N, C-alpha and C positions, 0 to 999 in steps of 0.2 A: 663348674663349672661348663654345661652342656656344649659341643664342638668347639673342642679342642685336645688335640693333638698329643698322645699320654707323653710325650718332652718336659719338660720341667725347663721356664724362660731358660734357666742356664745351663741345660747341657748340650750336648754339642756346638756347643758356641769356638772348641778349638778341635774340633773333626776333620779327619786327615781328607785332602781331597782324594778321593775318588776318579778312577780312571777318565770314566763319564760323563765326569762333571766338568776334567777340566777341558772334554773334547764342547762341555755346554759352553763353556765359556770363550773358548775358540772362538765359535761360531759368532759365539756373541760380539766378538770383537771385531766381528769380520764387514757384522749385518752394514747395510749404510741406513747414514743417516743422511734429510734433506740438513747443509747448516743457513741457518736464517739470522736478520738483520734484527736491530734495536727493533722496528715492528714489525717484527715476524712475517718480513720478505723470506722466501726464498734463494742464497745464492749460491751456494754449488750443495754438491752432493759427497760424501768420505766418507766409511766407512768407521767403525764407531770410537774401536781403538784412534785410530789417529783425532777423531775429532776429542775426547775423554783426553789424551797427551799434546796439545793441542790449544788446549780451552778452548774451544767453537763453540757457540750458542747453536743450542738444536731446539725439539721441542719433544716435549714428555705427557703426557696424560695422565693424572691422578684421579682412582675412582675410589668412594669412599664407599666399601660393602654395609652393608649392617642386613640382620636377617630378620624374618616378619615380627621379631622383637621390638627389634627400634636396636639391637646391641651391635655392635663396630667388630667388623672385625680387625685384628689386628696381631701383626705375625713379628717376627724377629730374621732377617734372610739370611741366607746363608753367608760364611766369612769367603767362598768364591765368589761372589757379586764385583765384576768392576768396580763399582761406583760404592760407599756406604759398606761395608764390608759389615755383616756379623749387626749391624744397628735395626732395633724396630721400629715401624710404623705400620703409620691407623690408613697406609690407602695403598689398591694396589694399581698397578699401573708399568708405565715403563715408558723408555726410547717408540715416540712415534717411528715410524722406518720410512726409505724416502718414499717419496708419491704417494701415500699416503694417512688418510685425514685422523681431526682427533679424536673425530666420530671413531673410529674404524679403528685405530689406536685403545680406547678407553675400552672396547666390548672386547677384542682379539684378546690384550690384555688383565681385563678380572676374569678373563673364562678359563684362559692362560694359569693366572696366578692361582685363581679357586679352586682348579680344575673339575671346574661345571660345562658342560654345555649348555645352548638354551638361555640363557641370559637377556630377559628383555635389556635396550639398550638405554647404557649409562644414561644419564640425566647429564646433561652440560650444565655447569652451575657458575664459573667466572674462570679468565683469565690472568695472570700475574705474571710479572718475569724475574724470574730467581736468580737472584745473583751472590754468592756468595761472601762478596768482597777482595780473593784470592783468586778469579781470572775466573772463574767457573761457573754459569748460567745456560741456563734453557726456559723457552718458553714454557707454561706451565697453566695443563687446561683441565678443571678439579671436574671435575662429576660428580654421581649419585647412583647407588641403584639399588635394590632389594634382593638378597639369593633367598630365595624359601627350598636352594638345595641340599643335599648333604655338599661339605666343601672336601677336596680332597686335595687341596698343596701341592706342583712341581716338590722333588726334594731336590732338586739344582738350586730353586728360589727361595725357600720357605724351609727354615731350620725348626720352628718353631710356633703354633697360631691359635689363638683363643677366638670367640666373640666374647665383647666386654659389653653389661652395661657405658655408658655414656660413662658415672661419675666417677667408673673406676682408671678410665683411659688415663682419661685428666688429673687423677690421685698420680699414676706408673709417671704422665709423661715429666714427672718432675724426677721420678726415681732410677727410671729406665734409660737408655741412651736411645733416644730416636733421632732419625736422619734431621739433618738444618731441613734436607727441601719440607719435608711432610712437616714440620711444627711451621713453617713459614707461612701454606697453604690448613692448615688446622686452623690458625692462629685469624688470618682474614676468615675463616669459613665460619669460625666462633664467634667473629667483631658484624658479622652479616646479622647472627641469629637464628 
C-alpha cells in the first residue's frame, strides 16, 4: 500500500499521552461552536467541551479524501480525541467552528488532517442529521476531494493512515472498529451510488 504510514493499524493504540497532545486536547475543548436546532439554525455558541458534555447539537464537516487512483484515505484516530478515540474513520473532518460555514470547515479540516496545503475546495455531496440514540447529535455535511499531494497527517489527530481501494475499505468495515458517524455517512454515500 503506498501512502501508508509506517505503523501498522494496531500499533500505537495504547500509546501514552504526550504533553503537547494534552495541550491540543485542551485547546480543542475550548474551541467555540455554533449550537443548532433540528433545522440546523444557530441558537447559541458554547465551547466544544461543554457542547459534548451537555449533548448539544452542533455541526460537523466530513470529507471523503481520495487519491488520483480513487483510493480512500482511511485513518485511526488518536486515543486522545474527545470523541471516538482510537477508532477508524474513512472521512477527514471535524466540527464547524462558531461563525464558520460548512464549506470553510471542510477545506480547513481536510488540509489540517491530511497535512497538506493548496487542496481544491471539497465538493459538497449531502447533509444529514446524525443521532446516536444516546443524546449525541450533529448536523453533518459530507464532501469529497481528490488529494494529489503527499499526505503528512497531524500526529495529535491521526495514529495510522493509508489510502485503501474502496473494495478493501468495504472488507475492513466488518473487522475494524469505525466511528459510528462515519459508518452512517458511508452508508448514505454508498446508497447514493
